[in-house]
N, C-alpha and C positions, 0 to 999 in steps of 0.2 A: 510531522512526527506523530510518533507513534500515539496511537487512540488510548492506551490506558495511561499513555503518563499524563493527560489533561483532561482523563474520566478520575485518575484518582485525585488532582487538585481539586478540579468541581466537586468530588464527592466531599473534601473534605473542605469546601467553601460552605455546603448545604448544610451539613453537619452541624458547624459551624453558627449558623444564621438561625436554623432551626433552634438548636439551642439556647442561643440567644433568646427568640421569643419567648422561648418556654421558662428559662431565670427569670426574664420579664415580671411573671408572675412573682417576684419574689414580694420578700416583705418591703413591707414599705420605708422610702428614706428615711432617714430622721430626721429631726428641725431643724438640725444644720443644712440650709438647704445644698446641695452639688454645684461644686463652679462649674461652670464650662464657656469662659471666657474667650480663650481661640481655642477650645478643644484641645489646650495642651495642659496639662495635670504634672503635679512633679510627681515624678516614680522613682522609686527608691530598689530599684533592683528589676522593677517591672519590666518584663518583654514585650510590650503594648502602648502604655503609658510614655508619655514624653517630658522631659525637665522643661520646666519655664521658660520663658524668653528671658538674658538678666536684661538690664539694664542698659534702654537705647535702643532696645529689640533686634539690632544685626547677629548675634550670636544666642547662644542656649547657655543656658547656668551647667549643662552636661550633656550628655548623649550616651551610645550603645558603645559596652566594653563586653562585647560578645556573649557569652554563657552568661556573665555575671548580672547582665540587662543592664539598663539607662540607670547612670549615675550621676551627683552633683559632683562638679570639678573639682570639690575639696575632696572629696569622700573616697576618690579613684587613687590607685598606686600607678596610674599610664597619665599621660599627657594628652589634651585634644582639644579639639575646635567643634564647637557645632554652628555652622552656618544657617541663616533663616530668610524663611519664603520672603519678608521685608527686605531684606540684603538682596535678595535675585532682582526680586520687581525694581526696588529702586536703582540699581545699576545697569537695569535691562539685559541680564546676563540671557545670552543664549544657551550656554552648556556647560556643563559641571565643570572643564578649565576656565569656564570664565568666571567664577564665583571662586575657585582658587587659588585667581590671581590676587586675593586677597591674604593668602596665607604665605607667610613666612619663611615655613619649611617646605612650602612644594613648590615644585617647580613642573610647569605642563611642558610637555613636548609630545614627540607623534611616533608612534608603533614604529614598526622594521619594514620597508617595503610596500607602507601602506597609510591610510589619515586616520586611524585610531590615537583616539587622544592618550596621553600617558602622562601619568602624575609622578613625578618624582617625589620620594621625600627619605630625608634623611641620605640622599642620595644614592638611593636604591628605588629600579620602580617597580611604580604598580599599574601594569592592563587595565585598562578598563573590562577586559575580562574576569579579572578578579574584585571586581568592586559589586559589596552585597548592596542588595534590595529588601530593606527592610531584616536585613540579617541574615538573607541566603543567598550563598552563594552562586555566581553564576548563570543566572538570569534575567540581566539588564542587556541591551542593547552594547555589540561587542564596541564600534566605533566610536558614538557621540548619544549623549542622553539632553534631551531637549530641558532644560531648568525649568522649565515656565512647569512641569509636572511634579515638581518636588517643593515639602514643607522642610527638608532639612536635608543640608550637607555637610555629612560628618566627619572629621579624619582625628583619625587614630596613629599619634605615634609612637614606633616601635615596634617589635619583634610581637610579633601577634599569634603564633599556631597553637596556642593553648589557649588563646581565649575563644577567635574563631576557627579554630584549627587550617589546615593546610588550604593555601587558594586554587584551586584545582590548575588554573591557568599556567603556576611557577613561578609569581611576583609576590609582591608583598613584603620583601623581608623589611623595610625599613618604617613602613606602617602600612593604614587600611584604609579605605573610603567608604561607608556605607550611607544611600541614601535611603530617605523617607518619604512615600508619598504623600499627597496636600489631604488636608482632612477638612471635611462640613464645620468650617467656626459655630459659635453658637447662635448670631444674628443670622448666619447664611449670609449667601455671596453671591451673586450676578451681574457678574462684569463681562464687558468687552472691550477690546484692545486693539487699535487698528493703528500701524507704523513703519517706518520707513528706513532703509539704511542705503547710506551712498555702497556704490554708483547706483541703484535701481534696484534693489533689495525692499520689496513690500510685504509685509507680514498683518498677521491678525491672529487673536487669541480670544477663545469666549473659556468662564471660567463659572462656574455653578456649582453650587452647595446648599443644602439645605439639613439642618436637624430636625425630628420628629419622634412623634411615640410619645409613650409615658416618658413621662424628665425629661424628656427629646435626649435621649437614651440614643438613640438613630442617627447615623450621619449617611449624608450620601455626596458625592464631589464628581465634576464630571470638569474635564479640561480636554481644548483644542488646539491646537497650534497647528497656522499654516505660514509658510516662508516660500517665495520665490522671486527671482529675478537676476540679477549680478551684483557681484559680492564688490568690494573694496578692493578686490585683485583684480587687475587689467583681464577683460575677457573670461572671467570666473562666475561660472552660475551656479546657484543652489534652488534646490526645492524640496521642501520639508513636510510633513504631514505625520501630525504627533498624539494621538490618543489616549485619554486613558480614563478608568471609571473606578472608582474606591467607593465601599462602604467601611462603616464600623460605627461596634455599639461599646457602649460605655458603662455598663450594669456596675451594680454593688462588688460583686464577687466575679461577673464573667466579662469579661472584656476582649472585642476581635477585630481585626482589619482583613479587609479581602480587596486587591486590587488588579486588572488588568490591563496592558497596555498596548502600542499597536504605535512601530514609529518603521517610515518609509523614509530615508535619507540620500537624496542624489547630489553628488558635485560634479557636473561638465568641467573639463579642463582643469581639475584640480591641482594646484601649484604643487610641483613635488616637491621633497629631500633630494639634497645635493650632498653625493659622496666625493671628498677631495682627495685627488688623485697624489699630492705633495702638500704645495703648502697652500693655504686658505684663500680663494681669492675676496676681494673688495666688495661690499652686500653692493647690491643693485639696489638702486630706486625702491623703496618699500610697496612700490604696489606694481612692481616688475612682475609678469609671469612669463616665464621660461617653459611651460608645461604646452605638450602636444595637442593642437584644437582636438585631436580624436582621443583623448584619455578621458575616463570617467571611472566615478566611484560609487556603487549602486549597493544601499542594503536596507533588506525590510525585515524585523524582527514582534515577531509577539510573544509577551512576556505577562505570566502572572504570578500572585503570591498570596499567601494566607497565613495568618498567624493570630491565635487566642489564647487566652490564659485561663484558669479556674482556680478560684482561693477553695480549695477543700475545707480549712479551716482560717482561723487569722492568721496562723502562723505555715500554713502548707499550701503553695500552690503549684500546679500542673501546667504545664504550657506545649504547642507545637505548633509544626510551621512547616509551608511545602511551597514549590515556587517551579513553575517549568520555563523553558524557552525554547521556539520554536525558530529560526534564524536561516536570512539567506542571503550572500554577499557576491556580485559579480564586480569585477574590476577590469579595465583595460590602463595598463600604466607606463611611463617611459621616465624611470627613474634615472639623471643622467648622471655622469662622472664629470668634475671638472678640475682642469687644470687653474694653476696658481695666476692667471692672464685673463680667466674670466671663460675661456674654448671652454665646448662641453662635447664630451658623445655619449649617447644613448641608445639601447636595443630593446624593441616592446616587450612584455610582460604581464599576461593576461590569465588572471584567474579566477575560480571558482570556490565556493563555499557554504558546506550546509551544515546547522548547527542542533543536536537536539541534547538538549539538559534537562535533569530532575533534580531536586536538591529537597532535603529535609533535615530539620534537626527537632526534639522534644526531650524535655526534660520537666525534673522536680525541683522548688526552692523552698528548703526548710530551715526556721529560726527558731532558735532550743534554748536554754541555758546550762553551764555544768559550772555550778558554785558562783562565781561573781564573772565567771568567764561565758560571753554570749558567742553564739554561733548562727553564721548563716551556710548552711551548706546548698550545694548547687551539683545536682549530676544532671547528666546531658549526653545525649549521640546524635550522632549527626549523619546524613550520606549525599556524596553527590555522584551524579552518572551522568560521563559527558560522550557523547560521539559522534564524531565532528567526518565530515565526507567533501573532500578535495582533490582540483585538476587544476594544472597551471600549464602554457605553453610559453616560450621563448621566441623569439627572433633570433636569428643568427648571433652571437658574442662577437665575431670575430669582422661580421659586416655590420656594425655598429652606424649609426647616422650622426651626424655633426650639425652641432647649433651651437651659441653663444649665451652666456649668463647675462650679457647686458644688449645685445641684438639679436633676440630670438628667431630662428626660422626656423618656420612651418615644414617638418617632412611630409612624404607620403608615408601613410602606414605600412611598414614590413610585415612581410606575413610570418606569423607567429607558429614554425610549422622547424625550428632547430631542435628544441630540447622540450620536450613534449610528457609530459604525466596526467595520464587518466584520461576521461571525456570532458570536455568544457561542458556541454549540455546532460551529462549524467555522472557527476561524481561516484566513488566509491567510496567506503568509509577505509582513510586512513588514518585516523586514529581514535582509540579506546582509554578514556581514564576515571578510576574510581576511586573516591577518598570515603573512608569508615571511621568515625573513633568513638571513642566514648572518653567523658570527661569528670573528673569530680573536683570540686575544689569546696571549701572550706574557708570563711571569713571569719578571724575572733575579735573579739571586741574584750578588751581592757581599760580597768581606770574610766568606766562609765564613757565607753565611746571615744574615750579621746586616742587611743592606740589601736588601728587595726593592721590586722596580719593576714593576710589570702596564701592560702598556700594550696597548690593543686598540681594534676596530674592530669596528659591526654595522653592514649594511647592509640595512635595512629595508624589505619592500614592503608597504603597507595597501592594501587595496579596500575599501571602504566602499561600500553602496545602502542603499535605503528605497525599499516599493512602496506603493501605494495599499491603506487596507486593504480596501474596496469590492470595488476591482477586482482588486487583484493588479497592477495597471502599476506599468511604472518611473519612480518620481517624481525622484529623484536619486542620484548615483553620484560617490564620487571614488577616485580612483587617483594613488600617488603613493607615491617610496621618499627614504628619509632616511638617511645615515649617521651613526651614532653612536658616539662615542667615548667614553674614559675613559682616564686616570689614577689610578694608585693606587703610594702609595709607603710601605712601613711599615719604621720603623729600630728594629732590638731592641738598646736602649742596655743591656740587662742580660738577663738570663735570667728575670724577671719583670718587667720593663716593656719596652712599645715605643710608641714616636708612629706616629701615621698621619696617611696628607693621601691626598685623592683630589676629581677631577674628574670629573663623570659629565653626563647629561643625559640627561632626561624626553621621552618621546613618547608622544601619545597619538593612537588615531585620530581623526577628524574625529565631532564630536558632533554629533547627528542632533538638530533641530530639533521640541519635542515638541508633543502635539496642544492642550493646554492647560500655564497657568502661573498657580496659586493660583485656579483659577478664570474663568482667564482667557484666551479662544481666540488660539494665535499664527496668524498669519497667512500664518508661511511655513513653516506644520508637514510637516515628512518631506525640508525642505533638508537637505545637509550640509554642513556648517564643515570647512576644510581643518585636517588635522595640528595639533596644539598641538606644541612643541620650547618646553626649557623646561632651564634651568642649577643647577649647584650646584655648590660648593664647601665643603668639609668639613676639619677638622683637629680632632685629638685626641691622646688617651695612655689606656693602658689597662693598668693594675697586676692582677697574680696573685703572691698570697704564697703560693699552693698553697690555703690553705683559704678565703680571700677576695679577691675581683675586683673591678673598676671599670675603669669607663670614663667618661672627660669628654671633650665634644668642640663645637665652633662650627663653623656652617654656614650658609649662604645656599643657599636655594632660590627659584628665579622662574619663574613659570607663564603664558601668556597665560589670559587670563578670557574667558568666556561669559555674558552679560547678556541680558535682555529687554527693548527699548526700543519706546514705540508700537508693542507686539505683537509685536516682530520679535526673533528670536533673531539672534543676533551677537556676532561678536568684538568684544572691546573691552579696551583697556589690558591690564598684567601686574597679577598679584598675587606679592608677594616677602617668601617669609617668612626671618627672620633669626633665630638663635637658641642657645642653651648648652642642652647637656643633661650631666647624671649621671646613671649608675645604676651599685647595687649591686649583690652577689650574694655568696651563700655560708654559710658557716659561721666566723665571726669567733673565735668562740671555743667550746670542746665546748658540743654539746647547745642550742647557739641559732643558728638561721638565719634567714639576711637575705635581703628583697628588695624594691627601692625607687629611690626616686631625683626628680630634679627637672628641670624642664624650662622654661627662658624664652624665649617666643617674641616676636616682634615681628612681626605678618602684615599687610602695608597693602597696597592699591592704588596705581599707578605707572599712570602713559603712559598713563593715559584718553582719551577722546576727549572734546576741552574742555576737559581738566580736572576732570570732574565725579567729586567723591568720593577727587580725587586724595590721597594720603595718609593718608587713612583708613585703621581697620581692620577687616579684613576680616571676615564674619559668622561665630560662632561659634566663633573661634578666643581662648580665654582667654591672656594673657600670664604663666599661671603657673599650671604644673599638677606634683602632686607627689603620693605614694606609700611608703607604709612598711608591709610586710608581717612580720611577727616571727612567728615560732615557737619554742616553748620545749619541749624534754622536762624534765618534774617529776621532781627527785631523788627518790631514794623510793618511788615508784611505778613500777616498769618497766615500759611498756607505755603510759605515759602522758603526751600534747602536747597542748600548748595555743596557737592561734595569734589572732593579734590583727592586723587590715588598719585603717589609716585612708587614705580617699582626699580628695583634696582639687583642685579645681578652681576659677581664679577667674572675675572678671565676663567672661561677651562680650555683645558690641554683637548689636543682633536686626537692627537696619538699618545699611546701606551707608553713610548718612548720620551714625552715628555719634550718634543721639540718645536712643535707647533702649538698654538692655541688663538683663541677666540679675544678680542677685546671685549671687557666689559661694557653693561650698557646698564642705562637708566630710560625710563620709560613716567609720561604726565599723562593724565585722563582726567579729566572732567564732567560733572554733571550739573542740574539744576532739575528740580522739580516745583510745581505748583500746585498743591489743593485746592480746588473753588467747589462753589453750587452753581449749576447752570438749570435752570426751570427748575429747579427743588432737586434735581439731582446732582450726587457727586463726582465728579471730577478730576480726574490726575491727570496735568499735563508733564511731560519726562521731555528731557537733551539731553544727549552725551557725548563728548569727543574723546575718544581710545585716541593715544599716540598725538597728543597735541602738536608736536612738534613737527611730526611726517618723518621721526627718525629712524634710516636704513642700518638693521642690523641682525646678526645671525645670534636668536634667540637661545638655540640649544645644538647642540653637539650628541649625536646618539640618541639613547634610549633602548635600546636593547644592548646586551652584554655583548663587550668585543666590537661593536659597530661605533662611527663616529660622522654616519651623515649630519648635514647640516643642512637647521630649519631658518627659514626669513620670518623675521618678524612682522607683523602684521602691519599694513599701512594705516594713516589717519581715516578714521572710519568715524560717523557723524551718523546718530541714531537719535531720532523722535517718536513721539508715541504720543497716543490719548486715551486712558479707558474711561468710562463712563458705567457708572454702578446704575441698574434698573431696578 
């Protein structure tokens, strides 16, 4: 990575640390002792402090809303859910996708031609490139993030180009995801975990954290995760190394966090996606692996972020944040095409990628009255720069090898010398993108704070360029600016209930035409389309009993489409999604905790060229999604808890003509944990079964606009672990 990027990040981290040390000498704390029971204190618009955990501890009272900061869910004119580290550990989650299996609005898919996790929110994908870390874009590992590193997984539902800025990877129309690294708890933590996952995956984790200094304002947290061995998918093996180190300072006026992480994730013989040629073949046994033994995916990512804020006065706060990532990926793939009878053909596809990303934001927040009206004004600026180097090589499309979905055949690896772009060992720059923006928001408070109105504008500049794989010569460039407005309203009908509504817009950088699509060469490869702008309207109600909460909303979202017609990648019409959402959470009765809900969504094509497929349902968007996760503390046996989760996904169309669809599916998961003491040390024993009935099902189709590849659901998987505090 360019030294200046990491030099800038390290300089800002050092500056924050020095400032914290100096400010630690400020006036002594008041007589009321500062509480850091779980290092999570209620933040009202803070860019650093997090909302408290909600009753039951599985979700938080609120989460990040971009430049508006961390908001309590009753005060936010948007909807969302923030899942906690307690839920991550209770369910032995491995990835962000595992955590989001609890969300009724989100479905997890895979990337186009790779093994990137894709999160579909309100029928639109969020690529893992566009997940934020502590509010900063583009700096997380692209394909997978280890859940053991995380304090919070926050889901923001709906268009978010105003609150967050345009996602540099071109997704995020229907929502966004923010990850918060772990923080040191008040009492410290020293924990080691060892576990086993069928059919031969061993794993271990070390989690250490401590608070220190005057008033224990300083904190440090270190996490290490190792996984290695065969997974529950036959002959698929995986090795993972993930490390993170974070520090934070929680002063009366100055607060900051700084985190650095490294992740090396490799999968050998990864089970690939399947592209149906006509009808959908019946799903094979859930543990079947139709990957070629010589295929693999491997990525190494180094990333870091720092964020700090300072209260200039009791009414004015300034903040700044910056992050960077250096990533390298190498893949040898063979994603098959399948006939309805399960016969398949495939060709080899090799690719390498190197990324350098730098992202930053800064702003000021001020609170003041004008007569009976209160104001919270926020002014913010953001910048993200991405440079990507890529190379690829295909074997002959016409001389593909044969295999079978139900009786896979191991083929000799064909030479990847037919269709080549760049040097796999030394790729050239093929893509560059820069987004910059300035935003202003005013949250007006009327009637003693019962009515909140948020008005905002963000002026965004987007530059996208593509370059030739073989020569590095510029191919296409697009530069434009857009103004993205937003309006949000909250009416607090009572201390327990609020009504909300919003108008917001989405903004995506211009999509770049790919080299191929479904094995077909794209004639205008490298061409950059104009940025896409979409609109959202939403209204809903939120309820908080103190121990049980609920959000219900209706929404409508539109976004321009990009499709392939006669081997040309082009814009065509709109996708319009409208739906109803219900989410529930908390502890409705003592010792019983619930998370779940229901999503009904109608996603269709509109305003298409020549009326082609107009009114048809969009590929891969089910009309019904439902989840319920229940956890129960067993009476009479102190420390014993059991949980169960049911996930339901309705039928999904596989083609744009709506002549082929996937069956609906349901999955059942069970877990149990037991807390005890051994030799005066706290011990936690956990066991979990995912897909209890070993259902064989196609979990999703698509995940990239216009694509219809199929992803087979994971087989029955047993996981056991033991954690010891020392």
